[in-house]
C-alpha positions in Angstrom: 0.0 0.0 0.0 1.3 3.5 -0.8 2.2 5.7 2.2 3.1 9.3 3.0 6.8 9.5 3.6 7.2 13.1 4.6 6.3 16.7 4.1 7.8 18.9 1.3 5.9 22.2 1.2 2.6 24.0 1.5 1.8 26.5 -1.2 0.0 29.8 -1.2 -0.9 31.8 -4.3 -0.1 35.5 -3.9 -1.0 38.7 -5.7 2.3 40.5 -5.3 5.4 38.5 -4.4 7.4 41.4 -3.1 4.6 42.4 -0.7 4.3 38.8 0.4 8.0 38.4 1.0 8.0 41.5 3.2 5.4 39.7 5.4 6.8 36.2 5.4 10.6 37.1 5.4 10.8 40.6 7.0 7.8 40.2 9.3 7.8 36.5 10.3 11.5 35.8 9.9 11.3 32.9 7.4 14.4 32.5 5.3 14.3 32.9 1.6 15.6 29.6 0.1 15.1 30.7 -3.5 13.1 33.1 -5.7 12.9 32.3 -9.4 10.7 32.3 -12.5 9.4 28.9 -13.7 8.0 28.3 -17.1 8.0 24.6 -18.0 5.8 23.0 -20.7 4.9 20.3 -18.1 2.9 22.9 -16.2 0.7 24.5 -18.9 -2.3 23.7 -20.9 -4.8 20.9 -20.7 -2.0 18.3 -20.6 0.1 20.1 -18.0 0.1 19.3 -14.3 -1.8 22.5 -13.5 -4.3 22.2 -16.4 -4.5 25.8 -17.6 -2.5 28.4 -19.6 -0.5 31.2 -18.1 2.8 33.0 -19.0 5.0 32.0 -16.1 5.1 31.7 -12.3 7.3 33.6 -9.9 8.1 31.0 -7.2 9.7 31.5 -3.8 10.5 28.8 -1.3 10.8 29.9 2.3 12.6 27.8 4.9 10.8 27.3 8.2 13.3 27.4 11.2 14.0 23.9 12.7 11.9 22.2 10.0 12.7 20.4 6.7 9.5 21.6 4.9 9.0 24.9 3.1 6.3 27.5 2.6 5.9 27.9 -1.2 4.7 31.3 -2.6 3.4 31.4 -6.2 2.7 34.5 -8.2 1.0 33.4 -11.5 1.6 35.9 -14.4 -0.2 36.3 -17.7 -3.6 35.0 -16.5 -6.7 36.5 -14.9 -6.4 36.1 -11.1 -9.2 36.3 -8.6 -9.1 36.4 -4.8 -9.9 33.1 -3.0 -10.3 34.8 0.3 -12.8 33.0 2.6 -14.0 32.9 6.1 -12.4 30.3 8.4 -15.7 28.3 8.4 -15.9 28.1 4.6 -14.9 24.8 3.2 -11.7 25.0 1.1 -10.3 27.7 3.5 -7.0 27.1 5.1 -4.3 28.6 7.3 -0.7 28.2 8.3 0.3 27.9 11.9 3.8 28.6 13.2 5.2 28.1 16.7 6.6 31.3 18.1 8.6 32.0 21.2 6.9 35.3 22.0 3.5 35.7 20.4 3.0 39.2 21.9 6.3 40.5 20.4 5.7 38.9 17.0 2.1 40.3 16.9 3.4 43.8 17.9 6.1 43.7 15.2 3.6 42.7 12.4 1.1 45.3 13.5 3.8 47.9 13.5 4.5 46.9 9.9 0.9 47.5 9.0 -0.5 44.0 9.1 -3.8 43.1 10.7 -5.0 40.4 13.0 -8.4 38.8 13.5 -8.3 39.8 17.2 -6.9 42.9 18.8 -4.3 41.0 20.8 -3.1 37.4 21.2 -5.6 35.3 23.2 -5.0 32.7 25.9 -6.3 29.3 25.2 -8.3 28.4 28.3 -9.4 24.8 27.7 -8.6 21.7 25.7 -5.3 20.0 24.8 -3.6 23.4 24.2 -4.8 25.0 27.5 -2.2 27.6 28.6 -1.0 28.4 25.1 -1.5 31.8 23.4 -2.5 32.4 19.8 -3.3 35.1 17.3 -4.4 34.9 13.6 -2.6 37.5 11.4 -3.5 38.2 7.8 -0.8 38.2 5.1 -1.0 40.9 2.4 -3.7 38.9 0.5 -5.7 38.1 3.6 -4.4 34.5 4.0 -4.6 33.6 7.7 -1.3 32.8 9.5 -1.7 31.6 13.1 1.1 32.4 15.6 1.1 29.9 18.4 3.1 30.1 21.6 3.2 26.8 23.4 2.2 26.6 27.1 5.1 27.1 29.5 7.0 23.9 30.0 6.0 22.2 26.7 
């Protein structure tokens, strides 16, 4: 039987790569692994892996500290693009969650850079398996939710 053997990356389509890199690299502190243009015939058209036509894709891989996986940012060019923004309760919606060592400081830095959160401040988790943790959902430049999660003391 086929089996999952690991995690490679999670991808997010962005409107403006430079604006997104400011959030993910300058704001969150992820490391830029590479930033390049891809334009392979295996990607395009009805027979391509993506199944539609476009000019090219600006692709950036961001390294997550202490992890082997990446966050992949994709800026499609030469094709009509629409927002996929959704509420957290809408099916097909998603988010990224990063462990942080100081959720209040990370939240304050991102807010000072002009980014918004769903709540005014990080919130304490008061019940369940993560009781004692603190969390806040930030919005990247395209409105994609990014959760910052500070583990409970001692975990």
